[in-house]
KEKE-3310 file (N, C-alpha, C; in steps of 0.2 Angstrom, whole numbers, plus 5000, padded with zeros to 4 digits):
npx = (5099:5082:5068:5053:5042:5047:5048:5035:5031:5038:5032:5020:5025:5028:5016:5012:5020:5031:5043:5054:5061:5063:5072:5083:5086:5091:5102:5110:5111:5118:5131:5135:5128:5127:5127:5125:5117:5102:5094:5094:5086:5090:5082:5072:5066:5057:5062:5076:5092:5089:5087:5079:5074:5066:5055:5044:5033:5025:5029:5042:5059:5064:5078:5092:5108:5119:5133:5143:5141:5143:5132:5116:5100:5084:5070:5057:5047:5035:5023:5020:5008:4996:4994:4987:4981:4989:4995:5010:5024:5037:5036:5032:5044:5056:5054:5053:5064:5074:5086:5084:5085:5078:5066:5069:5080:5098:5104:5109:5121:5135)
npy = (5205:5211:5219:5226:5223:5211:5203:5201:5195:5183:5176:5173:5165:5153:5149:5144:5134:5138:5141:5132:5134:5148:5149:5142:5151:5161:5156:5154:5169:5173:5167:5171:5184:5186:5174:5162:5147:5150:5160:5179:5194:5211:5225:5238:5256:5262:5253:5253:5246:5236:5219:5203:5187:5171:5164:5156:5154:5164:5172:5183:5185:5199:5210:5220:5225:5229:5237:5244:5239:5227:5217:5209:5215:5210:5214:5211:5196:5191:5192:5208:5212:5210:5220:5230:5246:5262:5257:5257:5248:5253:5263:5255:5247:5256:5264:5257:5249:5238:5230:5214:5197:5187:5183:5173:5160:5162:5176:5182:5188:5195)
npz = (4702:4704:4698:4707:4700:4693:4703:4706:4695:4695:4705:4698:4688:4696:4699:4686:4682:4675:4681:4682:4669:4669:4678:4672:4663:4671:4676:4665:4662:4673:4670:4658:4651:4636:4630:4618:4612:4622:4611:4610:4611:4606:4613:4607:4606:4620:4628:4625:4625:4634:4635:4628:4632:4628:4639:4637:4622:4625:4636:4640:4647:4652:4653:4659:4657:4669:4669:4676:4689:4687:4684:4681:4679:4681:4673:4669:4669:4663:4651:4644:4638:4645:4654:4648:4640:4644:4655:4655:4651:4653:4663:4674:4676:4676:4687:4698:4703:4712:4722:4724:4728:4731:4724:4713:4713:4710:4708:4697:4696:4689)
capx = (5094:5075:5063:5048:5038:5050:5047:5028:5031:5041:5026:5015:5028:5028:5009:5011:5025:5037:5048:5061:5063:5065:5079:5088:5088:5094:5109:5114:5113:5124:5137:5136:5122:5128:5128:5119:5110:5096:5094:5091:5085:5091:5076:5072:5061:5057:5067:5082:5097:5087:5088:5074:5075:5060:5054:5040:5031:5020:5032:5049:5063:5067:5084:5096:5115:5122:5140:5146:5140:5144:5126:5110:5095:5079:5065:5050:5047:5029:5020:5017:5002:4991:4994:4982:4984:4989:4999:5016:5030:5043:5034:5033:5051:5061:5053:5052:5069:5078:5090:5081:5087:5073:5062:5072:5088:5103:5102:5112:5127:5141)
capy = (5211:5211:5225:5224:5219:5205:5199:5198:5190:5176:5173:5171:5159:5148:5146:5141:5129:5141:5144:5130:5137:5155:5148:5140:5157:5166:5153:5157:5176:5174:5165:5176:5188:5186:5167:5159:5148:5152:5167:5184:5200:5217:5228:5245:5260:5263:5248:5253:5245:5230:5212:5199:5180:5168:5158:5152:5159:5170:5176:5184:5187:5206:5211:5225:5223:5235:5235:5247:5235:5219:5213:5209:5218:5207:5219:5207:5189:5190:5196:5215:5214:5209:5226:5235:5253:5266:5254:5256:5243:5256:5266:5250:5245:5261:5268:5253:5245:5238:5223:5208:5190:5181:5181:5167:5158:5164:5183:5184:5192:5193)
capz = (4704:4701:4699:4710:4695:4691:4709:4705:4689:4698:4708:4693:4685:4700:4699:4680:4681:4671:4685:4680:4663:4671:4682:4668:4660:4675:4677:4659:4662:4678:4668:4652:4648:4629:4628:4612:4613:4619:4607:4614:4606:4609:4613:4604:4609:4627:4631:4622:4630:4637:4631:4630:4630:4629:4644:4632:4617:4627:4642:4639:4652:4650:4657:4657:4660:4673:4668:4682:4695:4684:4686:4677:4682:4678:4673:4668:4667:4661:4646:4646:4635:4650:4657:4646:4639:4650:4660:4652:4654:4656:4670:4680:4676:4678:4693:4704:4702:4718:4722:4728:4726:4734:4719:4710:4714:4704:4707:4690:4698:4685)
cpx = (5088:5072:5057:5043:5041:5048:5040:5028:5033:5036:5021:5019:5028:5022:5008:5015:5031:5043:5055:5064:5066:5072:5084:5090:5093:5102:5113:5116:5119:5131:5139:5130:5122:5128:5122:5121:5108:5097:5091:5090:5086:5085:5077:5067:5062:5061:5074:5088:5096:5087:5081:5076:5068:5060:5049:5037:5028:5025:5039:5052:5066:5072:5088:5103:5118:5130:5144:5146:5141:5138:5121:5105:5088:5073:5058:5052:5040:5026:5018:5011:4995:4990:4988:4984:4984:4993:5006:5021:5036:5041:5035:5041:5056:5060:5053:5058:5072:5080:5086:5083:5083:5068:5063:5078:5092:5102:5106:5117:5132:5147)
cpy = (5210:5217:5222:5220:5212:5200:5196:5194:5183:5172:5169:5165:5153:5144:5142:5136:5131:5142:5140:5133:5144:5154:5145:5146:5161:5162:5155:5164:5177:5172:5170:5178:5188:5179:5166:5152:5148:5159:5172:5190:5206:5222:5236:5249:5262:5259:5247:5251:5238:5224:5208:5192:5177:5162:5153:5156:5165:5175:5177:5186:5193:5208:5217:5223:5229:5235:5238:5243:5228:5215:5213:5210:5214:5212:5216:5200:5187:5194:5203:5217:5213:5216:5231:5242:5257:5264:5252:5252:5247:5260:5261:5248:5250:5264:5264:5248:5244:5230:5218:5201:5185:5179:5175:5166:5161:5171:5186:5189:5190:5197)
cpz = (4701:4703:4704:4705:4693:4697:4708:4700:4691:4701:4704:4690:4689:4699:4692:4678:4676:4675:4683:4674:4665:4674:4678:4665:4664:4676:4671:4660:4668:4675:4662:4649:4640:4626:4623:4612:4621:4616:4611:4609:4610:4607:4610:4608:4616:4631:4628:4627:4635:4632:4633:4627:4632:4635:4640:4627:4619:4632:4640:4646:4649:4655:4654:4660:4663:4674:4674:4689:4693:4687:4681:4681:4678:4679:4673:4667:4665:4655:4648:4643:4639:4654:4655:4644:4644:4656:4658:4655:4657:4662:4676:4682:4679:4684:4699:4705:4710:4718:4727:4724:4728:4729:4716:4713:4708:4702:4700:4692:4692:4686)
residu = (MET:PHE:THR:LYS:GLN:ALA:GLN:LYS:ASP:ALA:ARG:ARG:LEU:GLN:SER:THR:GLY:LEU:ARG:PRO:LYS:ALA:GLU:GLN:LEU:LEU:ILE:ILE:LEU:ALA:ALA:ASP:PRO:PHE:GLN:LYS:PRO:PRO:ALA:PHE:GLU:LYS:LEU:LEU:GLY:ASP:LEU:ARG:GLY:ALA:TYR:SER:ARG:ARG:ILE:ASN:ILE:GLN:HIS:PRO:LEU:VAL:TYR:ARG:ILE:VAL:GLU:ASP:GLU:ARG:ALA:VAL:LYS:VAL:LEU:ARG:MET:TRP:THR:HIS:TYR:GLU:LEU:GLY:SER:GLY:ASN:GLY:LEU:VAL:GLY:SER:VAL:GLN:THR:LYS:GLY:GLU:GLU:VAL:CYS:SER:ALA:LEU:PRO:GLY:CYS:ALA:ARG:ILE)
# end
């Protein structure tokens, strides 16, 4: 599952050459969202309950595990620092979620 924001982020990744790395992470998430390596970070604050893995030093893949659907919901795949103040990450992520698997292959169904 991908949020609308994650779909937009996927297009950005394609244009920067980071898509292969994101696809590798999605394959790992589909197999086991808790697999190490690569390392993941449990997020706090407004994103409590979400996890993050690094696509590269600048861009995280932020996701949430939806246990009742046995799925991984990808929230973001691009740095949120470019949003600027007043454009909170949580508002974008929590209000625009929908299931779309066309953004990147490996919809991360678990």
